[in-house]
Steps between C-alpha positions, in 0.01 A plus 500: 500500500644836408391842624436769246284799428304595195453859388154556358265785433348443843839530667760260625366175633728279707474125501668179400518290189459127560553216258175301480455221247786629287362856492591813690205612715487850650396510868446858619604580856198570718585741778338480843309821422354356178423172675322686781278672242417158349414354841285803584305467176453124551381557859245761400372289208445207736310704761769585755545833673864588454732718706863588443695785652562747220821639645666296773752772590338565841345157548606234746802311366424165342119529489365279216429644156133404472207437728189360334163413645207316341201566728271255315751218534612604848867496402789730580828478309829664583747482213861601457597544135852448373675516165638169377826564683378708795551369853294550816660726756510392863226756586278378215537140616409605856181672381397197293570265791295720735204508261521119464509461879181709515328259260520717190557346156846618392681470168818613330457521123738559210400572138554131419237417767223695326305185406505393868397850609212498250374166632518622860318822414233290328437302816743211512668472837793293376774718643843562361706739711 
C-alpha cells in the first residue's frame, strides 16, 4: 500500500492506492471530522437524537465525541470516534470505562467500522468496541 495524494478540481484528496485483483484501487483517507459527520447523519436518519461538543477547547478532557439517545428504543449510546490510526488517550479510556460501569452502551468506531455502526444504529445490539 502506498500513500499518495491526488490534485483535482475539488482540491487535494489524501488517501492510499491498494492493489486489488491486479488493479490499483484508490482509497480516500476519511478524517475523524468527516467520519463524525457521517455518523451524525446515520444517527439522525435512524431516529437518534445526537449530541457532539462543537468546540472541545473548554470541555472536560477526554469526554467522548458523541452521545446519542433513542427514546423510542430506550437506548443511550456513548461513542468515541477515531481515524483509522488514532489511539484512545488515557482520559478517553477512563470516560468510556466509567460510562460502561454505569451501564451505558459504549463504542469506539473507526471509518472501517461504519457497517457495524450502521447496524447498531438500526437496532442490533451486537457490540464491537
